[in-house]
C-alpha positions in Angstrom: 47.6 -23.3 102.5 49.7 -20.9 104.2 50.2 -19.1 101.0 47.1 -18.5 100.3 46.0 -17.0 103.5 48.9 -14.7 102.9 47.7 -13.6 99.7 44.1 -12.8 101.6 45.5 -10.5 103.8 47.5 -8.4 101.4 44.3 -8.2 99.7 42.2 -7.0 102.6 45.3 -4.9 104.0 45.5 -3.3 100.3 41.4 -2.6 100.1 42.1 -0.7 103.9 44.4 1.8 102.5 42.9 1.8 99.6 39.1 3.2 101.1 41.6 5.2 103.5 42.9 7.0 100.8 40.6 7.3 97.9 37.2 8.1 99.3 39.5 11.3 101.0 40.6 11.9 97.5 36.9 12.8 96.2 36.2 14.8 99.8 39.2 16.6 99.3 38.3 17.8 95.9 34.5 18.9 97.0 36.1 20.6 99.7 38.5 22.3 96.9 35.3 23.3 94.7 33.4 24.3 97.6 35.5 26.1 99.8 33.6 25.1 102.8 35.8 22.8 104.2 34.3 19.3 105.8 31.3 21.2 107.1 29.6 21.0 103.2 31.2 17.5 103.0 28.6 16.8 105.8 26.1 18.7 104.2 26.7 17.1 100.7 26.1 13.6 102.7 21.7 15.6 103.1 21.8 17.3 99.9 19.2 14.7 98.2 17.5 11.5 98.9 19.8 9.3 97.1 22.7 10.6 99.4 20.8 10.3 102.8 19.9 7.0 101.3 23.1 6.0 100.6 24.6 7.4 104.1 22.0 5.5 106.6 23.0 2.4 104.5 27.2 3.7 105.1 26.2 4.3 108.8 23.8 1.2 109.8 26.9 -1.2 107.8 29.3 1.1 110.4 26.9 0.1 113.2 26.8 -3.6 112.4 30.5 -3.8 112.2 30.9 -2.1 115.1 29.0 -4.1 117.3 30.2 -7.2 115.2 34.5 -6.1 116.4 32.9 -5.2 120.1 31.5 -8.7 121.0 34.2 -10.9 119.5 36.6 -8.8 120.6 34.9 -9.6 124.3 35.2 -13.4 123.3 38.8 -13.4 121.5 40.5 -10.3 123.8 42.0 -9.4 120.4 42.1 -5.9 122.0 44.1 -4.8 118.3 41.2 -5.1 116.5 39.5 -2.1 119.0 41.2 -0.5 116.2 38.6 -1.1 113.4 36.0 1.5 115.6 38.1 4.9 115.0 38.9 3.7 111.5 35.5 3.2 110.3 34.3 6.1 112.5 36.9 8.3 111.7 37.8 7.5 108.0 35.1 5.3 106.7 33.5 1.8 106.4 35.5 1.0 103.5 38.7 1.6 105.7 37.1 -0.5 109.0 35.3 -3.4 107.4 38.7 -4.5 105.2 41.1 -3.5 108.1 38.7 -5.7 110.4 39.1 -8.8 107.6 43.1 -8.4 107.4 43.4 -8.4 111.6 40.9 -10.9 111.4 42.1 -13.6 109.6 45.8 -13.1 111.2 47.5 -16.2 111.8 46.7 -17.9 115.2 49.6 -18.1 117.7 
């Protein structure tokens, strides 16, 4: 069972790294193409109804994850899990959620 958990944790960590890097590459490509920097990326999040819907979908999911992290940290006293909050809001949900799952599935000591 421990071996399976280690594989699972490695997959969560891999997804967190992928979620940190891959979306940023697309943001970088957009910034290079427009020459406008981060403000153009943020403006693109409201370019049309589809992107506005997707942006709100991610914001609501990030709020739910943040609430879950705070509630569980309060109960479990697993303070390292709070690193998920800046990862989620500074990098993205695609990084924050698998990072939390990676931290959450650590062996209990």
